[in-house]
C-alpha positions, 0 to 999 in steps of 0.5 A: 829619289830623296836626297840623303846625306852621303857621309852616312851611306854605309848605314843605309847600305847596312840596313838594306843588306840586313833586311835582305834575309827571307825572315825580314820580308814584309816586316817593319822594325823600329829604331831600337831594333835596327840600331841594336842589330847594326851594333851587334853585327858590326861589333862596334865599341862604345864610342862608335855605336849607332844610336837612334839619332844617327839612324834618323839622320841617315834616312832623314828626308825633309821633303816627305815623312814616308818614302821608299828606296828601291833595291834595284835603283838605289842599292844596285841589286839588279835582280831584286824589285823590293823596296826599303820603306821608311816611315818617320813619325813625330812624337809629342813633347817639349824636346827639339824637333829631331829628338821627337821624331821616330823612324821605322824601316822595313823591306816590302814588295811595294810602297803600299805594302809598307804603309799597311805594315805594323812594327815587329821585332826581328833577327840579325843577318848581314853580308860580310862586305857590307859589315866591313863598310859599316865598321869603317864608317863607325871607326871614322865617327869615333875618331871625330868624336874623340877629337871633339872631346879633346878640344872641349877638354882643352878649353875648360879652365880650373874651377874656383877651388884651384882643382882642375879636371885632371886632378880629380879622382875617378869615380870608378877604377877599371882594372885591365886584364893581362893578355893571355899567355902565348903558346910555347914555341919549339925550335928545331936546330942542328949544332955541330952536326947534331940535331936538337930541339928546345922551347924558346924561353920567355925572355927570348934569349938562346944560350949556347949551354942550353942549346948543347944540353938539349941536343938529341943523342944518336940512334946508338946513344952516342952523344958524338954521333953525326958530329962530322956531317955538314949541313947547308941552309935551304930556302923555300920562300920566306922559310929556311931550314938545314939540309945535308950537304949535297942535297937540294930541297924542292917544293912538292909541286915541282916533284909532281911536275917532274913525275908527269914529265917522266910519265910522258917519256915512259909512254913514248918509249912504251909505244915502241917496246912491243913486237908490233904496232901499239898505236890506238885505232883512233890514231890509225884512222887519223893517219888514214885521214891525212893519207887521203892527201897522198891519193894515188901515192904508194903505200910504201911512201906513206909508211916511210913518211910516218916512220920518218916523222916519228924518228925526227920527233924522237931525235928532236926531244932527245929520245933514243929510238933504235931502228929495230924498235921504230920498225916494229912500232910504226904501222905496216901497210896492212895496218894502214889498209885496215885503218882505211877500211875503218875510216870508210865505214865511219864515213858511211855510217855518218852519211847514213845518219845524215840521210835519216835525219834529213828524211825525218825532217822532210817527213815532219814537214810533209805532215805539217803541210797536210795538217795546214791543208786540212785546216783551210779546206 
């Protein structure tokens, strides 16, 4: 694997991320298109833009002019076997060696596919997380360049005419546009028991006379309406509001929780409001299953155990359950007997299904043995 500079790793990751789009499969791009795509995706300022030299330094490999970086091995994309193909060519000229180099990058299924590709133009796409890493890298580069410019300006001395660089007039004057006006903020308030609302002035000062002027009249037009009613401060997180005295503000999710609890209590009481047992057939069968542990015991004993258990649970949770309602709501001996019969029927059906399933498996096994015997003989 080639040795590349670690400080420019976000640029390599950003290039590999943009090439993941299906539109960039088996396509080779030049340095200009790649740098423009990176700058547009990162919304980079002028002082922190990626240029061809920076891109070349990020992928410069002194050992080879052509190499590959695997998505699986180098960029940790476990389900991607493609590679980032990098080609560096030397142009003729009198510039230094780095300035005469051109770089071309693309995503291909193999190194050989990249060597046969030609340079094309492309569209831009980038992952948000990779874009954030690229922006952070460019901001750091911009800060380092700004420090270098400041140190270089401090070392420059005035010229022979006695005029310094700071005294020279700029060639171009840039007029800064004023920031857009913020939308008006409306404040709702209560003053001496009366409600009111007004727009906060631009200077942010709230005068008592303005507050009194913007008080809303009562329903009958009387300006003194609601003047004797007291209010207290209610808080919800970081927000505060005025609420009438004697009231309490709760979040809506707390009210929903209370409603669910009240529904459970109502369902408990509804089970014993009828003239007979309202338990479901499934619950009756469950009681019959646990009654098997009371084998050879009396039905009266089972009936009293169920009634005593329900009575004890109701007393523990504070539910007032009269004895008459308990007697009507608990299952009788006949109801428990019907539950025993239904449980026996369910057990019989389950056993029959197991027998049929095992018979089918045995029949299939016999057919396979017959087929094997025919093949050998």
